[in-house]
C-alpha positions in Angstrom: 28.8 184.4 102.2 30.1 186.2 99.1 26.5 186.5 97.8 25.4 188.0 101.1 28.3 190.5 100.9 27.4 191.6 97.4 23.8 192.0 98.5 24.8 194.2 101.4 27.0 196.3 99.2 24.1 196.8 96.7 21.8 197.9 99.4 24.4 200.4 100.7 25.0 201.7 97.2 21.2 202.2 96.6 21.2 204.7 99.6 24.1 206.8 98.3 23.0 210.0 96.5 23.7 209.8 92.8 26.3 212.3 91.5 25.4 214.6 88.6 26.6 212.8 85.4 25.1 215.3 82.9 25.2 219.1 82.9 22.8 221.7 81.6 24.1 224.6 79.4 23.0 228.1 80.2 22.3 229.9 76.9 20.8 233.2 78.1 20.3 235.4 81.1 17.6 237.9 81.9 17.8 240.7 84.4 14.6 239.6 86.2 15.4 240.4 89.9 13.6 237.1 90.7 13.9 235.6 94.2 11.8 232.4 93.9 11.8 231.2 90.4 10.9 231.7 86.7 8.1 230.8 84.3 8.1 230.8 80.5 5.7 230.9 77.6 6.1 231.2 73.8 6.8 234.9 73.9 7.3 235.8 77.5 9.4 235.0 80.6 8.1 235.6 84.2 10.0 236.5 87.3 8.4 235.1 90.5 9.2 236.8 93.8 6.8 236.0 96.7 4.0 238.6 96.3 5.4 240.1 93.0 5.2 238.8 89.4 6.9 240.5 86.4 6.4 239.6 82.7 9.3 240.2 80.3 9.5 240.0 76.5 11.4 236.8 75.7 13.2 238.2 72.8 14.2 241.7 74.1 14.0 241.2 77.8 11.9 244.3 78.1 9.4 244.6 81.0 5.8 244.3 79.9 3.7 243.9 83.0 3.9 243.7 86.8 1.7 242.6 89.6 2.3 243.2 93.3 -0.1 241.7 95.8 -0.9 242.1 99.4 2.0 240.4 101.2 -0.3 239.3 104.0 -2.6 237.5 101.6 0.2 236.3 99.3 3.3 235.9 101.5 5.0 233.2 99.4 4.2 232.6 95.7 6.9 230.0 95.0 6.4 229.1 91.3 4.2 229.6 88.3 3.6 227.8 85.0 1.8 228.8 81.9 -1.0 226.2 81.6 -3.6 226.6 78.8 -4.6 230.3 78.9 -3.6 230.9 82.5 -0.5 231.6 84.6 -1.0 229.0 87.4 1.0 229.6 90.6 1.8 227.6 93.7 1.3 229.7 96.8 1.6 229.1 100.5 2.0 230.9 103.9 5.7 229.8 104.2 7.3 230.2 106.7 4.1 230.5 108.7 2.5 227.5 110.3 0.2 225.6 110.2 1.0 225.3 106.6 -1.7 226.5 104.2 -1.5 226.1 100.4 -3.4 227.6 97.5 -3.5 227.7 93.7 -3.4 231.3 92.4 -4.4 231.9 88.8 -3.4 235.0 86.9 -4.0 236.5 83.4 -0.7 235.7 81.6 -0.6 239.1 79.8 -1.9 241.7 82.3 -1.0 239.6 85.3 -4.3 240.5 86.8 -5.3 238.0 89.6 -8.3 235.9 88.4 -9.1 233.3 91.0 -7.8 231.1 93.8 -8.2 227.5 94.9 -7.6 226.7 98.5 -5.8 223.3 99.1 -6.0 223.7 102.8 -3.8 222.3 105.6 -2.2 219.0 106.5 0.1 218.0 103.6 2.8 220.7 103.6 3.6 223.9 101.6 2.8 223.6 97.9 5.9 224.6 95.8 5.0 223.8 92.2 2.0 222.9 90.1 1.8 221.3 86.7 -0.7 219.7 84.3 0.1 216.3 82.8 -1.9 213.4 81.3 -5.2 215.1 82.1 -4.5 215.6 85.8 -3.1 218.3 88.1 0.1 217.5 89.9 1.6 219.4 92.9 4.5 219.0 95.3 4.1 219.7 99.0 7.3 220.7 100.7 8.1 219.9 104.4 11.1 221.2 106.3 13.2 220.2 109.3 13.4 223.8 110.7 12.0 227.1 109.6 8.6 226.7 107.9 8.3 223.1 109.0 5.4 221.6 110.9 6.5 218.9 113.4 6.4 216.0 113.5 6.7 216.2 109.7 10.2 217.0 108.3 11.9 217.0 104.8 11.2 213.3 104.5 7.5 214.0 104.3 7.8 216.0 101.0 5.0 214.6 98.8 4.0 214.5 95.2 0.2 214.6 94.8 -2.0 213.9 91.8 -5.4 215.7 91.6 -8.4 215.5 89.4 -10.0 218.6 87.7 -11.9 219.4 90.9 -8.6 219.3 92.9 -9.6 216.1 94.7 -6.6 214.1 95.8 -6.2 210.8 93.9 -2.7 209.5 94.6 0.5 210.5 96.3 4.2 209.5 96.3 7.2 210.0 98.6 10.8 210.8 97.6 13.6 208.2 97.7 16.6 208.5 100.1 18.9 209.4 97.2 17.0 212.7 96.8 16.0 213.3 100.4 19.7 213.0 101.5 20.6 215.8 99.0 17.8 218.3 99.9 17.9 217.9 103.7 17.1 219.9 105.8 15.0 221.8 103.2 12.7 220.4 100.5 11.8 220.4 96.8 11.3 224.0 95.5 10.6 223.4 91.7 9.4 220.7 89.4 7.5 219.8 86.3 7.0 217.1 83.7 9.7 217.2 81.0 9.4 216.7 77.2 10.5 213.0 77.7 7.7 212.3 80.1 9.9 212.2 83.1 9.5 214.3 86.2 12.2 216.9 86.9 12.7 218.2 90.4 14.9 221.0 91.8 15.8 221.5 95.5 16.3 224.6 97.5 20.0 225.1 97.4 22.0 222.7 95.2 22.7 223.4 91.5 21.1 220.1 90.2 18.0 218.5 88.8 16.6 215.1 89.8 15.1 213.0 87.0 12.2 211.0 88.4 9.5 208.7 87.3 6.4 207.1 88.8 7.2 203.7 90.2 5.8 200.5 88.7 4.9 199.5 92.3 5.0 201.0 95.8 4.6 204.6 96.8 8.2 206.0 96.3 9.3 207.8 93.2 12.1 206.3 91.1 15.3 208.4 90.9 16.8 207.9 87.4 19.4 210.5 87.1 20.9 213.8 88.4 21.8 216.7 86.1 24.0 219.6 87.1 22.9 223.1 86.3 23.8 226.7 87.1 20.6 227.5 89.0 20.9 226.7 92.7 17.6 224.9 93.0 14.5 227.1 93.3 11.4 227.0 91.0 11.8 226.0 87.4 9.6 225.8 84.3 9.9 224.0 80.9 9.5 226.0 77.7 7.0 223.9 75.8 7.6 226.0 72.7 11.3 224.9 72.7 11.6 221.3 73.9 14.6 220.8 76.1 14.8 224.4 77.3 14.3 224.9 81.0 14.1 228.2 82.8 15.2 228.9 86.4 17.0 231.5 88.4 20.3 232.1 90.1 19.9 233.7 93.5 23.5 235.1 93.4 22.4 237.7 90.9 18.6 237.1 90.7 18.9 236.6 87.0 16.5 234.3 85.0 18.4 231.6 83.3 17.5 229.9 80.0 19.1 226.4 80.1 19.4 223.6 77.6 18.8 220.3 79.4 20.3 217.1 77.9 17.0 215.2 77.6 17.2 211.7 76.0 15.2 211.3 72.9 
């Protein structure tokens, strides 16, 4: 009887969202007027705001380039990341339905639009894209209300692994400890960290979820939760400064440079 009681308590504990035990330190702010997220390179930071991208000098904060697209064609660029020689952005028709997702590629200096890859319908709204271990990775958000596509809801948020031709190879769901935190919204930002773990941010809460691919099954492992100033939204790791993560605060629309306590 005692063993059964402990087993029941363990199962209940596994479903309880993990509190944030570690905290990120905000080291710098940029006046970027960003509404969706931030991206970063060795010399530049980028403000992402739906159909508008702005490049700033990382040292001085001075504006260097700007792109404004057709808001009918680009209603919701959610995040960007500097990958190889391109600024690769996740774009969707959010809050429109049926949900349509695309990959939009820009020149990282001039911000000229270079090309587009259509990911089509049926999975959700893509919110972030990253390159890791020779593959493309993307997360597709699903929502309970606005922007959602019933019968899918926030529980259908999905991480997808693609090959170089953007063919779907594998996919994973989120565990209850993350789903309970992000409901009724979804994951807005993410990327592979310098420690090889996957870091995810939601839509509203000032916290990061540290994840890894499971050894078995189709649900990601939730390892840790890290508090941060950014209230969710799109994030990007600074590969030139390991441990530095860039995000935004919607309260002031500033871009935040944050030091994340990443285990060595």
